[in-house]
C-alpha positions, 0 to 999 in steps of 0.5 A: 584513420583512429591512430592518425587521430590520437596523434593530432590531438596530441599535438600541443597548440602554441600560439606564435605572435608574428609582428605583421600579418603572417601572408608577407613574403618576410614570414616565408619560412615561418608558413613554410615550417607550417606547410611542411609540417616541420611544427607537427613534427616537432609536435606543436599546431602552431597559431600564427597571430598578428601583432603591431610590430616587433615591440609589440611582440615583444610586450605580449611575449614579456607579459606571458600572452604568447610563448613565442614570437617574431621580431628584429634582433635589435628588439630585445635591445629596444625593450630590455631598457623598459624591464621586458624580459624577453631574448633573441634565441634565434636570428634568421641570417648574418645580414641586416634586414634594412637594405638601401635602395637607389635607381639603377640609372641614377648616380647615387651609388654611396651613402655618402652621396645621399647628403642632400637628398630625399629618402623614404622609410617606413616609420622613425619608430621602425628598425629599419629607421634606426639602421639607416641612421647607422648606415649615415653615421657610417658614412658620417652623415646624419639625419639632418643631411637629408630629408628623412620621409616616414610613409608607411610600407606602401608608400615608402616604394611608392614615393621613390617610383613616382621620384619624390624621393631619391632612395628608400631603406626597407626590407626585401620585400619593398624593393620586390614591389617597387621593381613590379612597379616598373623601377630598375633599382640599385642596392647600395653596397652593404659593406658600406651599410649599418649591419643591424639584425635580421628576423629573430625569434623571441621568448620570455625568460620565464617560457625559457626556464619553464619550457625549454624543450618548447622554444627549442622545437619552435626554432628547430622547426622554423630554421628548417623553412628559412634552409629550405629556402636558401637550399633551393629557392625554386622548389621553396617558391613553389610550396610557398605558393602553395601555402599562401594561395593568393601569390598563385601567379605571382611565383617571380615575383616570390623567386625574386624576393627569396633570392634577396633574403638569400643574398643579403640577408640569410648568406654568411650565418655559419651555425644558421639561427645562431646570434653573434655577440660582438654584433649584438654588443655593436648594434646596442653601442649604436642604440645607446649613443644615438639615445633610442634607449636609455643605457646599455643592458648585459648581454646575456640579458639580450640572447642566447644561442642555446636552443640554436641546433649544432650545425 
């Protein structure tokens, strides 16, 4: 017992900022890494704290209020334009976090068919909204071609389910919420949607320079959580419900959410965690074209794959 106590005392305490409450299913890789002791194996005692969205997390990490944080792979593009010195050090998956859903029994099967329709998004300042604009542009549409309503994280699928919107653009979790409330969902073809980026791990340039070992440990442990979901979603569901007991009795919904992440978000990444340079450039070009950011940044200022473990 004294040996165990000495080991526990040796753990390095780390504050990890997440853009929303940690009990959201989107953060399952992090919760699995915590529950299964992956952070402890790296010598870390990780405490998760909720921020107010990815941009807020980036600001806090850039200011040195936390060494590490979670956002979207796109986030450094937004904040570096404002002088916030953070980089993405890993991205969880090769797909986009934003999916576009319509009703399965409806006739909307392609993005171009959204012209003249109503779609819901979470907020006009959310990265899922920007990704939706990218999908519209890809289909030859603009935001003026349809009625886009910002409805919040619950309203986005509630308006869709009630028939007051024809489509919704959001994360897999909201699609499962809509399905649980009775909707039959069609997810529009992935090749038609704008491939913004998945969830990312962010670190400040200061931490990257002064404590690279810490960044490596956090990236390594978190990616193990994602790979658990990819390799054995059934077991991951069981362990996740143990980690977040509020989901007891909702195992089918958790498994469905994991399946969506595996199919649309995590899949296709040759090296788990690696950030694709060409994709980062394409996403940044879109942000500049849409005047979401005033100018492009050097790509090497936006990300690094230094901390991604070799396959």
